[in-house]
C-alpha positions as CSV (number, residue, x, y, z in Angstrom):
1,M,37.2,39.8,33.6
2,W,34.6,41.7,31.5
3,G,37.2,44.4,30.7
4,S,39.7,41.7,29.6
5,Y,37.0,40.2,27.3
6,R,36.3,43.5,25.7
7,R,40.0,44.1,25.1
8,D,40.3,40.7,23.4
9,L,37.3,41.6,21.2
10,R,38.9,44.9,20.3
11,R,42.1,43.1,19.2
12,A,40.1,40.6,17.2
13,V,38.3,43.4,15.3
14,R,41.6,45.1,14.5
15,A,43.2,41.9,13.2
16,S,40.2,40.8,11.1
17,P,40.0,41.3,7.3
18,G,37.0,43.0,5.8
19,R,34.6,40.0,5.8
20,E,35.3,39.1,9.4
21,K,34.9,42.8,10.5
22,G,31.6,42.8,8.6
23,L,30.5,39.7,10.5
24,L,31.4,41.3,13.8
25,V,29.4,44.4,13.0
26,A,26.5,42.3,11.7
27,N,26.4,40.3,14.9
28,Y,26.5,43.5,16.9
29,E,23.5,44.9,15.1
30,A,21.6,41.6,15.2
31,E,22.2,41.3,18.9
32,L,20.8,44.8,19.4
33,E,17.8,44.0,17.3
34,V,17.0,40.8,19.2
35,Y,18.2,41.4,22.7
36,G,18.6,45.2,22.9
37,T,22.2,44.9,24.0
38,S,25.5,43.4,22.7
39,S,28.8,42.1,24.0
40,L,30.6,44.5,21.6
41,T,30.6,48.3,22.0
42,L,30.1,50.7,19.1
43,S,33.4,52.4,19.9
44,T,35.3,49.1,19.5
45,L,33.6,48.5,16.1
46,R,34.3,52.0,14.8
47,E,38.0,51.6,15.8
48,G,38.2,48.3,13.9
49,V,36.5,49.7,10.8
50,K,39.1,52.5,10.5
51,D,41.7,49.8,9.6
52,I,39.8,48.8,6.4
53,R,41.9,50.3,3.5
54,L,42.1,47.8,0.7
55,P,39.3,47.9,-1.9
56,D,38.7,44.1,-1.6
57,E,38.4,44.3,2.2
58,A,35.9,47.2,1.9
59,W,33.9,45.2,-0.7
60,Q,33.8,42.2,1.6
61,Y,32.8,44.3,4.5
62,H,29.9,46.1,2.8
63,T,28.7,42.9,1.1
64,T,28.5,41.2,4.5
65,L,26.5,44.0,6.0
66,E,24.2,44.2,3.0
67,A,23.4,40.5,3.5
68,K,22.7,41.2,7.1
69,E,20.2,44.0,6.2
70,Q,18.4,41.6,3.8
71,L,18.0,39.1,6.6
72,S,16.8,41.9,9.0
73,V,14.0,42.9,6.6
74,Y,13.1,39.3,6.0
75,L,13.0,38.4,9.7
76,T,10.6,41.3,10.2
77,N,8.3,39.6,7.7
78,I,8.7,36.3,9.5
79,Q,7.7,38.0,12.8
80,T,4.6,39.4,11.2
81,R,3.6,36.0,9.8
82,Y,4.2,34.4,13.2
83,L,2.1,36.9,15.0
84,R,-0.8,36.3,12.5
85,L,-0.4,32.5,13.2
86,R,-0.5,33.1,16.9
87,E,-3.7,35.1,16.4
88,T,-5.3,32.2,14.5
89,L,-4.2,29.7,17.2
90,A,-5.7,32.0,19.9
91,Y,-9.0,32.1,18.0
92,L,-9.0,28.3,17.8
93,K,-8.1,28.1,21.5
94,G,-11.2,30.2,22.2
95,N,-13.4,27.8,20.3
96,F,-11.8,24.8,22.0
97,F,-12.4,26.4,25.4
98,V,-16.1,26.9,24.5
99,F,-16.4,23.3,23.2
100,K,-14.9,21.9,26.4
101,Q,-17.6,23.8,28.5
102,Y,-20.3,21.8,26.8
103,Q,-19.7,18.9,29.1
104,F,-20.3,21.1,32.1
105,V,-23.4,22.7,30.4
106,E,-24.7,19.2,29.7
107,N,-24.3,18.2,33.4
108,L,-26.0,21.4,34.5
109,L,-29.0,21.1,32.2
110,N,-29.5,17.4,33.2
111,D,-29.3,18.4,36.9
112,L,-32.0,21.1,36.3
113,S,-34.3,18.8,34.3
114,W,-33.8,15.6,36.4
115,G,-36.8,13.4,36.7
116,R,-39.4,11.4,34.8
117,G,-42.4,13.6,35.3
118,K,-44.2,15.8,32.8
119,R,-42.6,19.0,34.2
120,A,-39.1,17.5,33.7
121,A,-39.9,16.3,30.2
122,A,-41.4,19.7,29.2
123,L,-38.2,21.4,30.6
124,R,-36.0,19.2,28.5
125,E,-38.1,19.8,25.4
126,R,-37.7,23.6,26.0
127,M,-34.0,23.2,26.3
128,V,-33.8,21.4,23.0
129,S,-36.0,24.1,21.3
130,N,-33.5,26.7,22.5
131,S,-30.5,24.8,21.2
132,H,-29.7,27.6,18.8
133,R,-28.8,29.9,21.7
134,I,-25.8,27.7,22.5
135,L,-22.7,29.2,20.8
136,L,-21.5,26.6,18.2
137,G,-23.3,24.0,20.1
138,D,-26.3,21.7,19.8
139,I,-28.7,20.2,22.4
140,T,-30.5,17.0,21.6
141,L,-32.8,14.7,23.6
142,N,-31.5,11.2,24.4
143,E,-34.6,9.2,25.2
144,E,-32.7,5.9,25.3
145,E,-30.9,6.9,28.5
146,G,-34.0,7.9,30.3
147,G,-34.7,11.3,28.9
148,Y,-31.4,13.1,29.3
149,V,-30.1,15.9,27.1
150,N,-26.8,15.8,25.2
151,V,-24.8,19.0,24.5
152,R,-22.4,18.6,21.6
153,V,-20.5,20.7,19.1
154,S,-22.8,21.6,16.3
155,D,-22.0,20.9,12.6
156,T,-21.4,24.6,12.2
157,G,-19.0,24.6,15.1
158,K,-17.0,21.7,13.7
159,Q,-16.9,23.2,10.3
160,L,-15.6,26.4,11.7
161,A,-13.0,24.6,13.8
162,F,-11.7,22.5,10.9
163,K,-11.6,25.6,8.6
164,T,-9.5,27.4,11.3
165,I,-7.2,24.3,11.6
166,N,-6.7,24.3,7.9
167,A,-5.7,27.9,8.0
168,I,-3.3,27.2,10.8
169,S,-1.7,24.3,8.8
170,D,-1.2,26.6,5.8
171,Q,0.2,29.4,7.9
172,A,2.6,27.1,9.8
173,L,3.9,25.6,6.6
174,H,4.4,29.1,5.1
175,L,6.2,30.2,8.3
176,K,8.4,27.1,8.2
177,T,9.3,27.8,4.6
178,K,10.4,31.3,5.4
179,I,12.5,30.1,8.4
180,E,14.2,27.5,6.3
181,V,14.9,30.1,3.6
182,A,16.4,32.4,6.2
183,R,18.6,29.6,7.6
184,G,19.6,28.5,4.1
185,F,20.6,32.1,3.3
186,M,22.9,32.2,6.3
187,D,24.4,28.8,5.4
188,E,25.0,29.8,1.8
189,R,26.5,33.1,2.6
190,T,28.3,31.6,5.7
191,I,26.8,34.5,7.7
192,H,25.8,32.8,10.9
193,L,24.3,35.5,13.1
194,K,23.7,33.8,16.5
195,A,21.1,36.2,17.6
196,Y,19.0,35.6,14.5
197,E,19.5,31.8,14.8
198,A,18.4,31.9,18.4
199,Y,15.4,34.1,17.5
200,L,14.2,31.6,14.8
201,D,14.8,28.7,17.2
202,G,12.6,30.5,19.8
203,I,9.8,31.0,17.3
204,E,9.7,27.3,16.4
205,G,9.9,26.2,20.0
206,E,7.1,28.5,21.0
207,L,4.9,27.4,18.1
208,R,5.3,23.7,19.0
209,E,4.3,24.5,22.5
210,L,1.3,26.6,21.4
211,I,0.0,23.8,19.2
212,R,0.5,21.3,22.1
213,S,-1.3,23.5,24.6
214,T,-4.2,24.0,22.2
215,Q,-4.6,20.3,22.0
216,C,-4.5,20.0,25.7
217,L,-7.6,22.2,26.1
218,L,-9.6,19.2,24.9
219,Y,-7.4,16.3,26.0
220,D,-4.2,15.8,28.0
221,V,-2.1,14.5,25.1
222,G,1.0,14.5,27.2
223,S,-0.2,12.2,29.9
224,D,1.1,8.6,30.4
225,S,-2.3,7.2,29.7
226,W,-3.0,9.2,26.6
227,Q,-2.3,6.4,24.1
228,E,-4.8,4.1,25.9
229,M,-7.3,6.8,26.1
230,R,-6.8,7.7,22.4
231,N,-7.5,4.1,21.3
232,F,-10.8,4.3,23.2
233,L,-11.7,7.7,21.7
234,E,-10.8,6.5,18.2
235,Q,-13.2,3.5,18.5
236,D,-15.9,5.9,19.6
237,D,-15.2,8.2,16.6
238,D,-14.7,11.1,19.0
239,D,-15.1,14.6,17.6
240,F,-12.5,16.2,19.9
241,L,-9.9,13.6,18.9
242,R,-10.4,14.3,15.2
243,L,-10.0,18.1,15.9
244,I,-6.8,17.8,17.9
245,E,-5.2,15.3,15.5
246,A,-6.1,17.6,12.5
247,L,-3.7,20.2,14.0
248,P,-0.4,20.2,12.3
249,D,2.7,18.5,13.6
250,Y,5.2,21.3,12.9
251,D,8.2,19.0,12.6
252,A,6.4,16.8,10.1
253,L,5.5,19.7,7.7
254,V,7.3,19.3,4.4
255,V,8.5,22.4,2.6
256,N,7.6,22.5,-1.1
257,E,10.6,23.2,-3.3
258,D,8.8,25.7,-5.5
259,A,7.6,27.6,-2.4
260,Y,11.1,27.6,-1.1
261,R,12.5,29.1,-4.3
262,N,9.7,31.7,-4.3
263,E,10.6,32.7,-0.8
264,E,14.3,32.9,-1.8
265,D,13.4,35.4,-4.5
266,K,11.6,37.5,-1.9
267,L,14.6,37.4,0.5
268,L,16.9,38.5,-2.3
269,G,14.4,41.2,-3.3
270,D,12.6,43.2,-0.6
271,G,11.8,40.6,2.0
272,D,8.0,40.7,1.5
């Protein structure tokens, strides 16, 4: 069956004019780039290319491959931008993980300083005085609840988190702009390279999941009871809620027309 499929491909290559042959070669090269293998063989492609004789066919063939090379360079830049965005998300995840531990730190400190005596009160005071030792956190004394300590994200910690989230939003929008430009280029030139399209779909799908999993470090936003819990947190002006809702919704990001045109120029230039 596989041998029959290859024979059909070989016949298709021979019968195709220059542009179609160029697309077959372009798809072959794109599949090698993305998957490391291809359904077409190099010998089949070489055999088909030998049949290109007319100047117009040769021009169509080379123009198609030049467009594919432009896309290849541009996708390398997209990959670089995506890796940078992943690094920024990983940094934020590390911060969120630390923030989430404050609840357990608070429980531990209150267990250690439990009681109403002078020793317990002195221990809580000592904990508060050493608040600066908590990474991006703050320890305060809550006398209203019988002398318990509260461990929360410090103002510095929140500022750092929001600054990182703003960077993620900017990077995600820049990435989305580049991806839309790459897709628009394929549409305009009618050069639909399935391997490249699948690669871009994979990046966007993975990014959506990375953002969701980052939110889930603080709250399970995918649970059935999330909306009810969210309403309660909103009334309490919860810091964690404000953090996770500041993260971008990738699908809701709107590409700026000027930024799109600027990226188009880069694609038609050197892909940077």
